[in-house]
Structure formats: structure tokens, C-alpha cells
C-alpha positions in Angstrom: -13.1 -15.1 6.6 -16.2 -14.3 4.5 -15.3 -10.9 3.0 -16.9 -9.5 -0.1 -14.1 -7.8 -2.0 -16.6 -5.9 -4.1 -17.7 -4.1 -1.0 -14.1 -3.2 -0.1 -13.4 -1.9 -3.6 -16.6 0.2 -3.4 -15.5 1.7 -0.1 -12.0 2.5 -1.5 -13.5 4.1 -4.6 -15.9 6.2 -2.5 -12.9 7.4 -0.4 -10.9 8.1 -3.5 -13.8 10.2 -4.9 -13.9 12.2 -1.7 -10.2 12.8 -2.0 -10.5 14.1 -5.6 -13.2 16.6 -4.5 -10.6 18.2 -2.3 -7.6 17.6 -4.7 -9.3 19.8 -7.3 -9.5 22.8 -5.0 -7.3 24.7 -2.5 -6.9 22.7 0.6 -5.5 23.2 4.1 -2.3 21.4 5.3 -1.5 20.7 9.0 1.6 18.9 10.4 1.6 16.1 12.8 4.0 15.7 15.7 6.5 13.8 13.5 6.3 16.7 11.0 4.5 14.6 8.4 1.7 16.5 6.6 -2.0 16.0 7.2 -4.7 17.4 4.9 -8.5 17.5 5.1 -8.5 14.8 2.4 -6.8 12.4 4.7 -9.5 12.9 7.3 -12.4 12.9 4.8 -11.2 9.7 3.3 -10.7 8.2 6.7 -14.3 9.0 7.6 -15.7 7.4 4.5 -13.7 4.2 5.1 -14.5 3.9 8.8 -18.2 4.4 8.0 -18.2 1.9 5.2 -16.4 -0.8 7.2 -18.5 -0.3 10.3 -21.7 -0.6 8.3 -20.7 -3.8 6.6 -18.3 -5.5 9.1 -19.1 -4.0 12.5 -17.5 -6.9 14.3 -14.0 -6.4 12.8 -11.9 -3.6 14.5 -10.1 -1.0 12.4 -6.6 0.4 12.8 -6.0 3.5 10.7 -3.1 5.9 10.3 -5.5 8.5 11.5 -6.4 6.5 14.6 -3.0 5.3 15.5 -3.2 6.3 19.2 -4.9 3.0 19.8 -2.5 1.3 22.3 -0.9 -2.1 21.6 -2.6 -3.4 24.7 -5.9 -2.7 23.2 -5.1 -4.1 19.7 -2.7 -7.0 20.4 -5.4 -9.6 20.3 -7.2 -8.3 17.3 -7.6 -11.1 14.8 -8.8 -10.3 12.2 -8.7 -6.5 11.8 -8.8 -3.9 9.1 -5.6 -1.9 8.5 -6.1 1.2 6.5 -4.2 4.2 5.1 -6.9 6.6 3.9 -4.4 8.6 1.9 -1.0 7.1 1.3 1.3 9.5 -0.4 0.1 12.8 1.3 3.3 14.5 0.0 2.5 13.4 -3.5 -1.1 14.7 -3.0 0.2 18.1 -2.0 2.6 18.1 -5.0 -0.5 17.2 -7.2 1.4 14.6 -9.1 -1.4 12.0 -8.8 0.8 9.3 -7.1 -1.3 8.7 -4.0 -3.6 5.8 -3.0 -6.4 4.6 -0.7 -5.4 1.4 1.1 -7.6 -1.1 2.9 -6.3 -4.5 4.1 -7.6 -7.3 6.2 -5.0 -8.7 8.5 -5.3 -12.3 9.8 -2.8 -14.0 12.0 -0.3 -11.2 11.4 -0.4 -11.2 7.6 -2.5 -9.4 5.0 -5.0 -11.7 3.3 -7.3 -9.3 1.4 -6.4 -5.9 0.1 -7.5 -3.0 -2.1 -5.3 -0.2 -3.4 -7.1 2.5 -5.2 -5.3 5.2 -7.3 -8.0 8.0 -7.6 -6.4 10.1 -10.3 -6.1 7.1 -12.6 -9.4 5.5 -11.4 -7.3 2.3 -11.1 -7.9 -0.4 -8.5 -5.3 -3.1 -7.6 -6.8 -5.7 -5.3 -6.5 -9.2 -3.9 -9.5 -11.4 -3.1 -7.3 -13.6 -1.0 -6.6 -16.0 -3.8 -5.7 -14.0 -6.9 -4.6 -10.4 -7.7 -6.3 -8.1 -10.1 -6.0 -4.7 -11.7 -9.2 -2.8 -12.8 -9.2 0.4 -14.7 -12.5 2.4 -14.4 -15.4 0.2 -15.3 -13.4 -2.2 -17.5 -13.3 -5.9 -16.6 -10.7 -6.7 -14.0 -7.5 -8.4 -15.3 -5.6 -10.9 -13.2 -2.0 -9.8 -12.6 1.1 -11.8 -11.8 4.8 -11.1 -11.3 7.0 -11.2 -14.4 9.4 -14.0 -15.0 13.1 -13.3 -14.4 15.0 -12.1 -17.5 18.3 -10.6 -18.3 17.1 -7.1 -17.4 16.0 -6.0 -14.0 13.5 -3.2 -13.5 13.8 -1.5 -10.1 11.1 0.7 -8.8 12.2 3.3 -6.3 10.6 6.0 -4.2 10.7 9.5 -5.6 11.3 10.8 -2.1 13.5 8.2 -0.5 16.4 7.3 -2.9 19.2 7.0 -0.4 22.8 5.7 -0.4 21.8 2.2 0.9 19.2 1.9 -1.9 21.7 2.9 -4.5 24.1 0.2 -3.2 21.3 -2.4 -3.4 20.7 -1.4 -7.0 24.4 -1.6 -7.7 24.6 -5.1 -6.3 21.9 -6.3 -8.7 24.3 -5.8 -11.5 26.0 -9.0 -10.5 22.8 -11.0 -11.5 21.5 -8.9 -14.5 22.9 -7.7 -17.8 20.9 -4.5 -17.5 19.3 -2.4 -14.8 16.4 0.0 -15.5 14.8 2.2 -12.9 11.3 3.6 -12.6 10.0 6.0 -9.9 6.7 6.3 -8.2 5.1 7.4 -5.0 3.0 5.6 -2.4 2.0 2.0 -2.4 1.8 2.1 -6.2 5.4 0.9 -6.0 4.5 -2.5 -4.6 1.7 -2.8 -7.1 4.1 -2.2 -10.0 6.0 -5.3 -8.9 2.7 -7.3 -8.5 1.6 -6.4 -12.1 5.0 -7.2 -13.7 6.0 -3.7 -14.5 9.0 -4.0 -12.2 11.1 -6.8 -10.8 12.0 -5.5 -7.4 11.3 -2.7 -5.0 13.8 -2.1 -2.2 12.5 0.1 0.6 15.5 0.9 2.8 13.7 3.7 4.7 11.0 3.9 7.3 7.4 3.0 6.6 4.5 2.0 8.8 2.2 -1.1 8.6 -0.7 0.8 7.0 1.7 1.9 4.2 2.2 -1.6 3.0 -0.7 -3.9 4.2 -3.1 -3.6 1.3 -0.4 -3.7 -1.4 1.4 -6.6 0.4 -1.8 -8.7 0.0 -1.8 -7.8 -3.7 1.9 -8.8 -4.1 1.3 -12.1 -2.2 -1.5 -13.4 -4.4 0.3 -12.2 -7.5 3.1 -14.7 -6.6 5.5 -12.3 -4.9 7.0 -11.6 -1.5 7.5 -8.7 0.8 10.4 -9.7 2.9 12.5 -8.0 5.6 15.7 -6.6 4.1 18.6 -9.0 4.3 16.3 -11.9 5.3 13.7 -14.3 3.8 11.2 -13.4 6.5 7.9 -11.8 5.5 6.8 -8.6 7.0 4.6 -9.0 10.0 1.6 -6.9 11.2 0.1 -5.8 14.4 3.5 -5.6 16.1 3.9 -3.5 19.2 6.0 -1.1 17.1 3.9 -0.1 14.1 6.9 0.8 12.1 8.1 -1.7 9.4 11.6 -2.9 9.2 13.4 -2.2 5.9 12.0 -4.5 3.2 12.3 -5.7 -0.4 9.4 -6.6 -2.7 10.5 -9.4 -5.0 9.6 -12.7 -6.6 
């Protein structure tokens, strides 16, 4: 698939800039049917991304968190398609802790192949061009990122909002294979990118997520040499399922 990753990065950055305009002022909050929050920043970012993708890749359909009422019957034969989360970490956005992202992924044959994850507050882009993964801060040159080699210490990245009993047991079980366990916390899809860049060894997600939460960062993890596998298996996460929810998963080497 002939995709220019620089175009995707530009769209993600423009969406992030729009989010920051709203982030720096008072903003309204609504709640969806599942009680999850929705802000004007989610919708503004969504508009920027949809516009940018349609102008550059009008023949590729788009599935967004904010357009999720598209039926499986309508999308089941989409190949490829764009999978986007215009503002991943809305709760973090509302808390104003900076740990939210813009996510754009290209899905081909049920797997992410290209992805851009932009962290607006830090002006940091993680991305995969389909072959390698990179991190770019501001206008600095991109730096290729890879998973770290296994050592005697394991760094586990966990969700600030979803540290449950099952996750704690998973972390306890890691002590059988490592001399030391350290933990770091973060919000949104940044957690997957921390594994991809070698800041963490593993990220267990034993809680619900949706495909748009993981697609872009999954691409980054893959071309950094890692895996995003269904919890308790060696099977990679799949995309464009009838049920858009992900099974529990682990990001690892």
C-alpha cells in the first residue's frame, strides 16, 4: 500500500494542535451511552483527521471512535481501512495531566501496518512506516526505536486508571523470571509506545479496550520488534472484528 507516513504524521499533528487549543481553555464535557466522557476536543480532532484522510486517501474508508455506529455488515469487507482514535485518553485530557494521544492506523488484512501516535502536550510522535518504528520530538530528527533486550530487571507499564487484581497477579508472576520488578504508570496508548521504545519491558492490559485504542501503537510495537498478543495466548490482536472490543492483551517482546 503506497502511503506517505509524512502525510499521516502531519494530519496527526494538526489534530493535536486543535486539541491543545481546547485544552488550554474551559471546555464542555458530555457523556456517551456507556458513560464514557466526550469533549469538544474529541470531535474537533476527529474532524481534522477525517478531512485530512479524505483529501489524501479518498478511496480508503475510515473507522473512528466517533463514527463507531458503522455496522459490521458495512465494514466487514474493508481492506485496507483507516482506524482512528482522535483523542485517546479523554479522562487524562479532562484531568489535564497531558497523557493523551492522537492515533491513526492503517489496517490491512486484519492487522495494523502503519501507525502514528502523537502526544500533543509533549509534541512527540511515535510512528511506524510499515518497516521500522521511530520517535520524533518536535522538529528534531526522528530516532529509530526498538524493544530493549531482556535483563534481570523487568519494567512493567500499567494504566493509571485500570490497575486491578488480575493485573497485580500478572505482575506478581513476573517475579519468577526476574530479580527485580519496577513499575511505571501512564495513560492512553503511550503505554504501548513505552514498550516499543525500550522504556518498559511489558504492558499487561487485563481490562477492556477497543480496536481504535490500540491500532496505531500496535503498528509501532510490531516494527519495533514487539508483539501485542491476546492474554494467555501467543495470538496477535486482530482488527475489524464484528465486536470492536479487544480481548485482554499483553505487549511484550
